[in-house]
C-alpha positions as CSV (number, residue, x, y, z in Angstrom):
1,M,-3.9,46.7,-28.4
2,T,-4.3,43.2,-29.9
3,V,-1.2,41.9,-29.6
4,R,-1.4,42.7,-26.0
5,K,-4.6,40.7,-25.4
6,T,-3.3,38.0,-27.5
7,K,0.0,37.8,-25.1
8,I,-2.3,37.8,-21.9
9,L,-4.8,35.0,-23.3
10,F,-1.5,32.9,-24.1
11,F,-0.2,33.6,-20.7
12,I,-3.3,32.7,-18.9
13,I,-3.6,29.4,-21.3
14,C,0.0,28.4,-20.1
15,I,-0.7,28.8,-16.3
16,L,-3.9,26.7,-16.4
17,Q,-2.2,23.9,-18.3
18,L,0.6,24.1,-16.1
19,F,-1.9,24.0,-13.0
20,Y,-3.4,20.9,-14.7
21,L,-0.3,19.2,-15.0
22,F,0.6,19.6,-11.3
23,N,-2.4,18.5,-10.0
24,F,-3.8,15.9,-12.4
25,R,-1.0,14.6,-14.3
26,S,1.8,14.4,-11.7
27,G,0.4,12.0,-9.1
28,F,1.2,14.8,-6.5
29,R,-0.8,14.6,-3.4
30,Y,-1.3,17.1,-0.6
31,E,-2.1,15.1,1.9
32,I,1.6,14.0,2.1
33,I,2.8,17.3,2.7
34,K,0.3,18.0,5.3
35,D,1.8,15.8,7.5
36,P,5.1,14.7,6.5
37,F,6.8,13.4,9.7
38,N,4.0,11.2,10.6
39,E,4.8,7.5,10.7
40,N,2.3,6.5,8.3
41,S,2.1,9.8,6.1
42,G,1.4,8.7,2.4
43,I,1.3,4.9,2.9
44,K,-2.2,4.6,1.5
45,H,-0.9,6.0,-1.7
46,A,2.5,4.3,-1.7
47,V,1.3,0.6,-1.0
48,S,-2.1,-1.6,-1.5
49,K,-4.5,-2.0,1.0
50,E,-3.7,-5.5,1.6
51,V,0.0,-4.9,2.5
52,I,-1.1,-2.1,5.0
53,E,-3.8,-4.8,6.4
54,S,-0.9,-7.5,6.9
55,K,1.3,-4.8,8.9
56,K,-1.8,-4.0,11.2
57,I,-2.1,-7.7,12.1
58,L,1.4,-8.4,12.7
59,K,1.4,-5.4,14.9
60,R,-1.7,-6.2,16.8
61,N,-0.4,-9.8,17.4
62,K,3.1,-9.0,18.2
63,I,4.4,-11.5,15.7
64,V,8.1,-11.5,14.8
65,H,8.3,-13.8,11.5
66,F,5.3,-15.1,9.3
67,N,5.0,-16.6,5.9
68,L,2.6,-16.2,3.0
69,S,0.8,-18.8,1.1
70,K,1.4,-20.2,-2.3
71,S,-0.8,-17.9,-3.9
72,L,0.1,-14.8,-2.2
73,K,4.0,-15.6,-2.9
74,E,3.2,-15.7,-6.7
75,D,1.6,-12.0,-6.5
76,T,5.1,-10.7,-6.9
77,Y,3.9,-7.1,-6.0
78,F,2.3,-8.2,-2.5
79,Y,5.2,-10.7,-1.5
80,Q,8.1,-7.7,-2.4
81,R,5.9,-4.8,-0.6
82,S,5.2,-7.4,2.4
83,I,8.7,-8.0,2.9
84,E,9.7,-4.3,2.5
85,F,6.7,-2.9,4.5
86,N,6.6,-5.0,7.2
87,Y,10.2,-5.3,8.3
88,P,11.7,-5.7,10.8
89,T,8.8,-8.5,11.0
90,R,10.4,-10.9,8.6
91,I,9.1,-13.8,6.0
92,N,10.0,-17.1,7.3
93,Q,9.6,-20.2,5.2
94,S,9.3,-22.3,8.2
95,S,6.9,-20.2,10.2
96,K,3.6,-21.7,11.2
97,L,2.0,-18.4,10.9
98,V,0.7,-18.3,7.3
99,F,-1.3,-15.1,5.5
100,F,-3.9,-16.5,3.3
101,S,-6.2,-14.3,0.8
102,I,-9.7,-13.8,2.1
103,N,-10.9,-15.8,-0.8
104,E,-8.3,-18.7,-0.5
105,D,-9.4,-22.1,1.1
106,I,-7.2,-22.9,3.8
107,S,-6.3,-26.6,5.2
108,E,-8.1,-28.1,7.9
109,K,-5.1,-28.2,9.8
110,C,-4.9,-24.6,10.1
111,K,-6.5,-22.3,12.9
112,V,-7.4,-19.0,12.0
113,I,-5.8,-16.5,14.5
114,E,-7.5,-13.2,12.8
115,T,-9.5,-12.2,9.7
116,G,-9.4,-8.9,8.4
117,K,-11.0,-7.5,5.4
118,Y,-8.8,-8.6,2.8
119,L,-6.5,-11.3,4.8
120,K,-6.6,-14.2,7.1
121,L,-3.9,-15.1,9.7
122,T,-3.7,-18.9,10.4
123,Q,-1.5,-21.0,12.3
124,C,-0.6,-24.4,10.6
């Protein structure tokens, strides 16, 4: 009888470990499966809040090309994700519409178009 109890205990421990791995270590999110065909399903898990905000600002202002400030270009994560996530809106080096970080000082010849929580869109 003790061998059977040991097997049952071992089985329960294995199930608990699988549950732990599935929920906490795999990075799997149930929110993504709840609505998989929604356009914005899972974006908050895929990209940073700054990149999401850049897309919202670009859509609100109906912008087709933009540029990033020097400090935002140095942040390789933000630069790459903003190129990918904001497609078909493209980064254009000669664009007068420039994103700055909220903490970043802008030049006096730039006019602020919109200020978000993380970014400022300016026209220089």
